[in-house]
Every structure is written in C-alpha cells, then in structure tokens.
N, C-alpha and C positions, 0 to 999 in steps of 0.2 A: 883196444880198438886199433885196427890197422889203418894206416893212411897211405893211399897211393896218390902221387902227384904227377900230373901231366902238364906240359907247357906247349902251347901252340903259337908259332910266330913270335916267340919270346924266349930269351935265354934264361934257363932256370939256374940262377946263380946260387951259391951256397947260402949267402945271407937271406935270399928270398925263400929258399927251401926251409931254412930254420924258422923264419917268420911264420910260414904257413903251418909248420909242425907245432909251433908254440900256440898259435891262435886256435887252430882246429883241434889240436891235442888237448887244449884247455876244456873242451866240451866233454872230456871223459868223466868229470865229476857229475855231469847231468845224466849220464847213462849207467851209473853204478849198479842199478837194479837189474840190468840186462846181462846176458852172457857176453862179456866184453870180447871174448875171442871170436864171436860171430858177428861183431859189428865192424863194418867196413865203410870208410869214408874215401870216396874217389873225388879228388880235387883237380879241377882244370883251371889253369890261368892262361890267358891269351892276350895277344895284342890283335885287335880286330882288323886293323888296317896299317899298312906301312906308309901310306900316302899322307895321312893326317897326323899332325903333331898336337892338336888342341881338341878339346871335347872329350867325349866318352870313348876313348880308344882302347881301354883295358877292360878285361872281362874276367870274372871269377865265378865258378860254379862248383857246388858241392852236392854230391849224391851220397846220402847217408843211408846205408842199408841196415835197418833194425829188424828184429824178429817179427815177421809178418807184415812189414811195411817198408817203404822207402821214402825218405824225405829229400826234396830237391829244392835248392835255393840258388839263384843266380843274380848277378848285378854287374852293371857296366859303370865305369867311372873314368875320371881323368888321371887316376893314380891306381896302380895295381894294389897297393896296400890298403887304400880306402875301400876298394872292392872286396878284399879279403875280410876287412873289419866288418863291413856291412853284412856279408854273407854269414860270418860267425854269429853276429848278434841276432840275425833273423833265424838262423838255425837253432839257436838257443831257445827262442820263443816257440819254434815248431816242436822241439823235443818236449818242452813243458806241456804243450797241448796234447802231444802223443801220449805222454805219461798219464794225463788226466782221463783219457779215453780207454787206456789199456790197463 
C-alpha cells in the first residue's frame, strides 16, 4: 500500500508524518487479500482556520483506493492526532464492510 500525505495550512513535521504512516500503514493487515501494489491511500491533514485556537480546528481525510472502489473518511477535531485516530478506526470498519461485499 502506498501512502501519500498532504498538509494544508499545517506544517507536516517528521513526527506527524511518522504518526500518520504508523496509523494508516497499520491498515495493511486488513487489505492483505487485495493487490497491495494497487492500493493507494491519500491522506490530507489540515488546520481549518488560523483565527481560532479552540474547537474543531484540525481535519483529517483519507481516500483509500481499492480495486473497483474508493473508500473515503473524514473527521474534524481539536487535535490532529485525534482526527487521524478516528479516521483510521472508521476506515478499518469500512474495509471490513467492503470485504464482506466483494
């Protein structure tokens, strides 16, 4: 599985990049039955606004391209890591649903 990471209005630091690769890369075990070379995860993390410091100001989105389908999950939170964790968990459930129907 290939992982492409994009950051919008947010500095993509090395620790954040490794965190994303660890969490989203952990989904590899759920897509073992597919051609892993053809699976692409496009991850976008963003800071929605520079004016606010509280509330849901961080955003994470993952578009997972599987053979014959694309799964998309997004979430906003007060912490970018919380958003990434939520997206990973939701994507894990979506992959299981996909495998049941295909």
